N, CA and C atoms as a LAMMPS dump frame, in Angstrom:
ITEM: TIMESTEP
0
ITEM: NUMBER OF ATOMS
420
ITEM: BOX BOUNDS ff ff ff
-5.0000000000000000e+02 5.0000000000000000e+02
-5.0000000000000000e+02 5.0000000000000000e+02
-5.0000000000000000e+02 5.0000000000000000e+02
ITEM: ATOMS id mol type element x y z
1 1 1 N 221.157 -138.973 -6.666
2 1 2 C 221.633 -139.784 -5.564
3 1 3 C 221.632 -138.987 -4.269
4 2 1 N 222.009 -137.696 -4.34
5 2 2 C 222.044 -136.853 -3.146
6 2 3 C 220.655 -136.682 -2.542
7 3 1 N 219.627 -136.607 -3.367
8 3 2 C 218.266 -136.456 -2.857
9 3 3 C 217.863 -137.682 -2.045
10 4 1 N 218.267 -138.862 -2.513
11 4 2 C 217.938 -140.08 -1.782
12 4 3 C 218.642 -140.09 -0.424
13 5 1 N 219.902 -139.68 -0.396
14 5 2 C 220.65 -139.662 0.857
15 5 3 C 220.042 -138.652 1.815
16 6 1 N 219.725 -137.475 1.309
17 6 2 C 219.122 -136.45 2.144
18 6 3 C 217.776 -136.932 2.681
19 7 1 N 216.979 -137.581 1.841
20 7 2 C 215.695 -138.131 2.267
21 7 3 C 215.866 -139.185 3.341
22 8 1 N 216.911 -139.988 3.217
23 8 2 C 217.184 -141.025 4.211
24 8 3 C 217.545 -140.399 5.553
25 9 1 N 218.313 -139.297 5.517
26 9 2 C 218.672 -138.625 6.77
27 9 3 C 217.433 -138.076 7.467
28 10 1 N 216.515 -137.506 6.701
29 10 2 C 215.276 -136.994 7.286
30 10 3 C 214.49 -138.152 7.884
31 11 1 N 214.384 -139.241 7.134
32 11 2 C 213.678 -140.422 7.621
33 11 3 C 214.324 -140.949 8.894
34 12 1 N 215.636 -141.003 8.913
35 12 2 C 216.364 -141.492 10.081
36 12 3 C 216.17 -140.557 11.273
37 13 1 N 216.117 -139.26 11.016
38 13 2 C 215.908 -138.304 12.097
39 13 3 C 214.51 -138.447 12.694
40 14 1 N 213.507 -138.652 11.83
41 14 2 C 212.13 -138.787 12.312
42 14 3 C 211.954 -140.077 13.094
43 15 1 N 212.494 -141.172 12.573
44 15 2 C 212.285 -142.476 13.191
45 15 3 C 213.536 -143.004 13.875
46 16 1 N 214.474 -142.124 14.167
47 16 2 C 215.74 -142.547 14.755
48 16 3 C 215.582 -143.101 16.157
49 17 1 N 216.395 -144.057 16.469
50 17 2 C 216.348 -144.673 17.774
51 17 3 C 217.247 -143.982 18.779
52 18 1 N 218.105 -143.082 18.343
53 18 2 C 218.97 -142.385 19.288
54 18 3 C 218.139 -141.634 20.317
55 19 1 N 217.141 -140.899 19.861
56 19 2 C 216.275 -140.169 20.773
57 19 3 C 215.476 -141.103 21.654
58 20 1 N 215.061 -142.231 21.093
59 20 2 C 214.294 -143.205 21.857
60 20 3 C 215.123 -143.739 23.016
61 21 1 N 216.363 -144.119 22.74
62 21 2 C 217.205 -144.678 23.796
63 21 3 C 217.566 -143.63 24.851
64 22 1 N 217.723 -142.381 24.436
65 22 2 C 217.952 -141.309 25.401
66 22 3 C 216.727 -141.137 26.299
67 23 1 N 215.546 -141.184 25.701
68 23 2 C 214.311 -141.068 26.48
69 23 3 C 214.164 -142.241 27.436
70 24 1 N 214.493 -143.426 26.97
71 24 2 C 214.426 -144.618 27.814
72 24 3 C 215.392 -144.507 28.984
73 25 1 N 216.598 -144.025 28.711
74 25 2 C 217.602 -143.844 29.763
75 25 3 C 217.118 -142.832 30.805
76 26 1 N 216.535 -141.741 30.34
77 26 2 C 216.01 -140.714 31.237
78 26 3 C 214.901 -141.278 32.121
79 27 1 N 214.007 -142.062 31.529
80 27 2 C 212.908 -142.654 32.294
81 27 3 C 213.439 -143.632 33.345
82 28 1 N 214.413 -144.448 32.97
83 28 2 C 214.985 -145.407 33.918
84 28 3 C 215.679 -144.672 35.058
85 29 1 N 216.373 -143.586 34.75
86 29 2 C 217.013 -142.795 35.804
87 29 3 C 215.975 -142.185 36.742
88 30 1 N 214.841 -141.768 36.197
89 30 2 C 213.764 -141.234 37.03
90 30 3 C 213.208 -142.282 37.973
91 31 1 N 212.999 -143.493 37.465
92 31 2 C 212.512 -144.584 38.31
93 31 3 C 213.548 -144.93 39.37
94 32 1 N 214.811 -144.973 38.975
95 32 2 C 215.88 -145.279 39.932
96 32 3 C 215.926 -144.228 41.038
97 33 1 N 215.793 -142.955 40.667
98 33 2 C 215.784 -141.882 41.67
99 33 3 C 214.643 -142.092 42.664
100 34 1 N 213.448 -142.335 42.136
101 34 2 C 212.295 -142.536 43.015
102 34 3 C 212.513 -143.723 43.94
103 35 1 N 213.052 -144.796 43.404
104 35 2 C 213.266 -146 44.203
105 35 3 C 214.315 -145.762 45.286
106 36 1 N 215.362 -145.029 44.95
107 36 2 C 216.448 -144.808 45.91
108 36 3 C 216.112 -143.796 46.994
109 37 1 N 215.363 -142.748 46.656
110 37 2 C 215.187 -141.632 47.574
111 37 3 C 213.774 -141.459 48.133
112 38 1 N 212.844 -142.294 47.74
113 38 2 C 211.47 -142.142 48.212
114 38 3 C 210.967 -143.461 48.783
115 39 1 N 210.835 -143.48 50.093
116 39 2 C 210.443 -144.688 50.822
117 39 3 C 209.112 -145.244 50.326
118 40 1 N 208.133 -144.378 50.101
119 40 2 C 206.825 -144.852 49.649
120 40 3 C 206.923 -145.588 48.313
121 41 1 N 207.798 -145.11 47.45
122 41 2 C 207.957 -145.762 46.148
123 41 3 C 208.527 -147.167 46.329
124 42 1 N 209.464 -147.323 47.247
125 42 2 C 210.015 -148.662 47.508
126 42 3 C 208.94 -149.582 48.07
127 43 1 N 208.138 -149.063 48.976
128 43 2 C 207.062 -149.868 49.557
129 43 3 C 206.072 -150.29 48.474
130 44 1 N 205.669 -149.35 47.626
131 44 2 C 204.73 -149.65 46.549
132 44 3 C 205.327 -150.659 45.582
133 45 1 N 206.58 -150.457 45.211
134 45 2 C 207.238 -151.36 44.266
135 45 3 C 207.339 -152.777 44.837
136 46 1 N 207.803 -152.901 46.062
137 46 2 C 207.96 -154.22 46.672
138 46 3 C 206.604 -154.878 46.919
139 47 1 N 205.603 -154.094 47.281
140 47 2 C 204.251 -154.635 47.45
141 47 3 C 203.702 -155.14 46.118
142 48 1 N 203.967 -154.402 45.064
143 48 2 C 203.529 -154.821 43.729
144 48 3 C 204.188 -156.118 43.292
145 49 1 N 205.494 -156.234 43.54
146 49 2 C 206.209 -157.479 43.216
147 49 3 C 205.629 -158.635 44.035
148 50 1 N 205.391 -158.413 45.329
149 50 2 C 204.827 -159.46 46.193
150 50 3 C 203.443 -159.875 45.705
151 51 1 N 202.61 -158.913 45.327
152 51 2 C 201.264 -159.226 44.838
153 51 3 C 201.335 -160.024 43.544
154 52 1 N 202.245 -159.628 42.653
155 52 2 C 202.382 -160.361 41.393
156 52 3 C 202.848 -161.8 41.642
157 53 1 N 203.843 -161.954 42.514
158 53 2 C 204.327 -163.302 42.829
159 53 3 C 203.243 -164.14 43.503
160 54 1 N 202.424 -163.5 44.335
161 54 2 C 201.304 -164.2 44.952
162 54 3 C 200.303 -164.647 43.877
163 55 1 N 200.087 -163.786 42.905
164 55 2 C 199.201 -164.144 41.791
165 55 3 C 199.732 -165.326 41.004
166 56 1 N 201.034 -165.365 40.786
167 56 2 C 201.642 -166.506 40.097
168 56 3 C 201.515 -167.76 40.961
169 57 1 N 201.772 -167.623 42.265
170 57 2 C 201.674 -168.762 43.179
171 57 3 C 200.266 -169.355 43.171
172 58 1 N 199.252 -168.485 43.198
173 58 2 C 197.872 -168.953 43.209
174 58 3 C 197.358 -169.305 41.81
175 59 1 N 198.221 -169.186 40.816
176 59 2 C 197.876 -169.536 39.428
177 59 3 C 196.621 -168.795 38.961
178 60 1 N 196.669 -167.468 39.113
179 60 2 C 195.556 -166.656 38.635
180 60 3 C 195.4 -166.833 37.132
181 61 1 N 194.172 -166.694 36.665
182 61 2 C 193.907 -166.745 35.23
183 61 3 C 194.588 -165.554 34.562
184 62 1 N 194.769 -165.631 33.275
185 62 2 C 195.428 -164.56 32.522
186 62 3 C 194.779 -163.205 32.734
187 63 1 N 193.464 -163.144 32.644
188 63 2 C 192.763 -161.873 32.8
189 63 3 C 192.905 -161.343 34.227
190 64 1 N 192.975 -162.245 35.198
191 64 2 C 193.174 -161.822 36.583
192 64 3 C 194.567 -161.239 36.774
193 65 1 N 195.567 -161.853 36.158
194 65 2 C 196.936 -161.302 36.232
195 65 3 C 197.023 -159.95 35.539
196 66 1 N 196.307 -159.817 34.43
197 66 2 C 196.284 -158.524 33.734
198 66 3 C 195.67 -157.458 34.632
199 67 1 N 194.538 -157.779 35.269
200 67 2 C 193.898 -156.826 36.183
201 67 3 C 194.835 -156.471 37.332
202 68 1 N 195.544 -157.468 37.847
203 68 2 C 196.49 -157.232 38.935
204 68 3 C 197.631 -156.315 38.483
205 69 1 N 198.182 -156.585 37.307
206 69 2 C 199.292 -155.757 36.795
207 69 3 C 198.844 -154.322 36.524
208 70 1 N 197.649 -154.154 35.981
209 70 2 C 197.128 -152.803 35.737
210 70 3 C 196.935 -152.076 37.068
211 71 1 N 196.43 -152.771 38.057
212 71 2 C 196.22 -152.175 39.373
213 71 3 C 197.544 -151.755 39.997
214 72 1 N 198.537 -152.629 39.936
215 72 2 C 199.866 -152.311 40.47
216 72 3 C 200.432 -151.09 39.76
217 73 1 N 200.297 -151.063 38.441
218 73 2 C 200.827 -149.946 37.644
219 73 3 C 200.119 -148.644 37.988
220 74 1 N 198.802 -148.692 38.202
221 74 2 C 198.061 -147.474 38.551
222 74 3 C 198.541 -146.875 39.871
223 75 1 N 198.781 -147.722 40.859
224 75 2 C 199.276 -147.222 42.143
225 75 3 C 200.67 -146.622 41.965
226 76 1 N 201.509 -147.323 41.215
227 76 2 C 202.864 -146.851 40.949
228 76 3 C 202.836 -145.492 40.246
229 77 1 N 201.994 -145.374 39.226
230 77 2 C 201.892 -144.115 38.479
231 77 3 C 201.339 -142.992 39.345
232 78 1 N 200.353 -143.303 40.173
233 78 2 C 199.777 -142.282 41.043
234 78 3 C 200.845 -141.726 41.983
235 79 1 N 201.658 -142.597 42.546
236 79 2 C 202.722 -142.136 43.443
237 79 3 C 203.775 -141.328 42.68
238 80 1 N 204.059 -141.73 41.453
239 80 2 C 205.023 -140.974 40.64
240 80 3 C 204.505 -139.559 40.361
241 81 1 N 203.233 -139.456 39.961
242 81 2 C 202.657 -138.137 39.709
243 81 3 C 202.605 -137.309 40.988
244 82 1 N 202.246 -137.927 42.086
245 82 2 C 202.206 -137.225 43.364
246 82 3 C 203.583 -136.661 43.7
247 83 1 N 204.6 -137.472 43.558
248 83 2 C 205.962 -137.02 43.855
249 83 3 C 206.377 -135.896 42.918
250 84 1 N 206.076 -136.046 41.636
251 84 2 C 206.444 -135.004 40.662
252 84 3 C 205.745 -133.689 40.967
253 85 1 N 204.463 -133.742 41.284
254 85 2 C 203.713 -132.525 41.608
255 85 3 C 204.296 -131.856 42.848
256 86 1 N 204.562 -132.648 43.875
257 86 2 C 205.133 -132.074 45.095
258 86 3 C 206.505 -131.459 44.838
259 87 1 N 207.329 -132.098 44.017
260 87 2 C 208.662 -131.562 43.73
261 87 3 C 208.581 -130.246 42.959
262 88 1 N 207.669 -130.172 41.992
263 88 2 C 207.517 -128.929 41.222
264 88 3 C 207.042 -127.802 42.13
265 89 1 N 206.092 -128.094 42.994
266 89 2 C 205.59 -127.065 43.914
267 89 3 C 206.697 -126.63 44.873
268 90 1 N 207.416 -127.592 45.45
269 90 2 C 208.492 -127.255 46.385
270 90 3 C 209.605 -126.463 45.702
271 91 1 N 209.803 -126.704 44.419
272 91 2 C 210.822 -125.988 43.669
273 91 3 C 210.418 -124.525 43.455
274 92 1 N 209.115 -124.288 43.357
275 92 2 C 208.662 -122.935 43.055
276 92 3 C 208.544 -122.058 44.297
277 93 1 N 208.184 -122.653 45.418
278 93 2 C 208.046 -121.845 46.63
279 93 3 C 208.119 -122.716 47.874
280 94 1 N 208.562 -122.114 48.95
281 94 2 C 208.585 -122.782 50.256
282 94 3 C 207.553 -122.162 51.196
283 95 1 N 206.929 -121.094 50.745
284 95 2 C 205.943 -120.411 51.573
285 95 3 C 204.647 -121.207 51.613
286 96 1 N 203.973 -121.134 52.76
287 96 2 C 202.681 -121.805 52.907
288 96 3 C 201.627 -121.034 52.138
289 97 1 N 200.814 -121.771 51.41
290 97 2 C 199.687 -121.18 50.715
291 97 3 C 198.571 -122.216 50.716
292 98 1 N 197.362 -121.783 50.982
293 98 2 C 196.233 -122.699 51.079
294 98 3 C 196.027 -123.488 49.786
295 99 1 N 196.148 -122.837 48.642
296 99 2 C 195.957 -123.537 47.367
297 99 3 C 197.052 -124.58 47.127
298 100 1 N 198.278 -124.257 47.523
299 100 2 C 199.366 -125.222 47.381
300 100 3 C 199.087 -126.438 48.253
301 101 1 N 198.622 -126.195 49.47
302 101 2 C 198.274 -127.31 50.352
303 101 3 C 197.178 -128.162 49.727
304 102 1 N 196.172 -127.515 49.143
305 102 2 C 195.081 -128.255 48.514
306 102 3 C 195.576 -129.092 47.325
307 103 1 N 196.46 -128.529 46.518
308 103 2 C 197.006 -129.277 45.386
309 103 3 C 197.766 -130.509 45.882
310 104 1 N 198.582 -130.323 46.916
311 104 2 C 199.32 -131.46 47.474
312 104 3 C 198.379 -132.492 48.09
313 105 1 N 197.335 -132.03 48.78
314 105 2 C 196.367 -132.945 49.38
315 105 3 C 195.615 -133.737 48.311
316 106 1 N 195.221 -133.06 47.245
317 106 2 C 194.515 -133.735 46.15
318 106 3 C 195.438 -134.742 45.469
319 107 1 N 196.678 -134.359 45.288
320 107 2 C 197.66 -135.261 44.699
321 107 3 C 197.843 -136.505 45.56
322 108 1 N 197.908 -136.334 46.861
323 108 2 C 198.016 -137.477 47.772
324 108 3 C 196.729 -138.296 47.759
325 109 1 N 195.589 -137.64 47.58
326 109 2 C 194.308 -138.348 47.527
327 109 3 C 194.251 -139.291 46.321
328 110 1 N 194.874 -138.9 45.227
329 110 2 C 194.925 -139.776 44.047
330 110 3 C 195.632 -141.08 44.4
331 111 1 N 196.718 -140.983 45.135
332 111 2 C 197.452 -142.178 45.561
333 111 3 C 196.572 -143.005 46.5
334 112 1 N 195.876 -142.342 47.404
335 112 2 C 194.998 -143.052 48.331
336 112 3 C 193.91 -143.812 47.581
337 113 1 N 193.271 -143.173 46.627
338 113 2 C 192.205 -143.828 45.86
339 113 3 C 192.757 -145.011 45.068
340 114 1 N 193.906 -144.826 44.433
341 114 2 C 194.52 -145.932 43.697
342 114 3 C 194.875 -147.081 44.635
343 115 1 N 195.352 -146.755 45.825
344 115 2 C 195.708 -147.785 46.808
345 115 3 C 194.482 -148.513 47.327
346 116 1 N 193.398 -147.78 47.598
347 116 2 C 192.158 -148.426 48.04
348 116 3 C 191.603 -149.336 46.951
349 117 1 N 191.709 -148.899 45.701
350 117 2 C 191.315 -149.738 44.579
351 117 3 C 192.167 -151.01 44.54
352 118 1 N 193.464 -150.863 44.793
353 118 2 C 194.355 -152.025 44.791
354 118 3 C 193.979 -153.006 45.895
355 119 1 N 193.613 -152.49 47.054
356 119 2 C 193.182 -153.361 48.153
357 119 3 C 191.91 -154.106 47.747
358 120 1 N 190.966 -153.397 47.136
359 120 2 C 189.72 -154.039 46.7
360 120 3 C 189.994 -155.126 45.664
361 121 1 N 190.852 -154.83 44.705
362 121 2 C 191.213 -155.834 43.695
363 121 3 C 191.905 -157.015 44.365
364 122 1 N 192.779 -156.74 45.321
365 122 2 C 193.456 -157.8 46.051
366 122 3 C 192.482 -158.685 46.804
367 123 1 N 191.482 -158.088 47.419
368 123 2 C 190.473 -158.876 48.141
369 123 3 C 189.698 -159.774 47.179
370 124 1 N 189.314 -159.205 46.039
371 124 2 C 188.576 -159.992 45.05
372 124 3 C 189.427 -161.141 44.52
373 125 1 N 190.683 -160.865 44.195
374 125 2 C 191.541 -161.889 43.594
375 125 3 C 192.082 -162.895 44.597
376 126 1 N 192.424 -162.421 45.808
377 126 2 C 193.132 -163.285 46.755
378 126 3 C 192.314 -163.677 47.991
379 127 1 N 191.239 -162.973 48.286
380 127 2 C 190.52 -163.184 49.529
381 127 3 C 190.142 -164.63 49.791
382 128 1 N 189.434 -165.23 48.858
383 128 2 C 188.989 -166.619 49.032
384 128 3 C 190.183 -167.566 49.103
385 129 1 N 191.156 -167.353 48.257
386 129 2 C 192.328 -168.233 48.222
387 129 3 C 193.112 -168.169 49.54
388 130 1 N 193.314 -166.962 50.045
389 130 2 C 194.06 -166.814 51.305
390 130 3 C 193.267 -167.423 52.461
391 131 1 N 191.946 -167.237 52.449
392 131 2 C 191.116 -167.845 53.489
393 131 3 C 191.256 -169.369 53.461
394 132 1 N 191.244 -169.945 52.263
395 132 2 C 191.381 -171.402 52.143
396 132 3 C 192.763 -171.876 52.6
397 133 1 N 193.797 -171.076 52.297
398 133 2 C 195.149 -171.428 52.758
399 133 3 C 195.188 -171.408 54.277
400 134 1 N 194.635 -170.382 54.888
401 134 2 C 194.639 -170.266 56.348
402 134 3 C 193.81 -171.38 57
403 135 1 N 192.774 -171.808 56.299
404 135 2 C 191.936 -172.888 56.842
405 135 3 C 192.536 -174.259 56.536
406 136 1 N 193.609 -174.288 55.734
407 136 2 C 194.255 -175.557 55.392
408 136 3 C 193.518 -176.346 54.334
409 137 1 N 192.65 -175.671 53.572
410 137 2 C 191.827 -176.351 52.56
411 137 3 C 192.253 -176.057 51.124
412 138 1 N 193.291 -175.23 50.953
413 138 2 C 193.679 -174.833 49.594
414 138 3 C 194.526 -175.911 48.956
415 139 1 N 194.169 -176.268 47.736
416 139 2 C 195.002 -177.203 46.963
417 139 3 C 195.405 -176.517 45.667
418 140 1 N 196.673 -176.419 45.44
419 140 2 C 197.201 -175.691 44.288
420 140 3 C 197.177 -176.54 43.102
């Protein structure tokens, strides 16, 4: 009987949800920190919500909404990585170094590329619809 109990404890430790919920809490706190203290993250988040609601308003097809959500998530993730990289670098040194500047510039470039991709996806998904709305020809 003791072997079964011991085996159950090992199983519970491997697949336990306590660690999962702690990890989830940590991730939510990280997102909350970014939202509260980083203006760009708030702008990206609110823009993503607006784009999603616009997609719902225009009744995008399922695959179009999926593409929109993936695009929003990519921009969000790029900004998160950019912020994390900058924080780690700032934590290690305050001195100017050309390589540090390049790492920060490349990190910011990732956000720029993701954002330009989001604009392109937005044009493809919303361009014609918004033009029709502005021309008064759109029927939902």
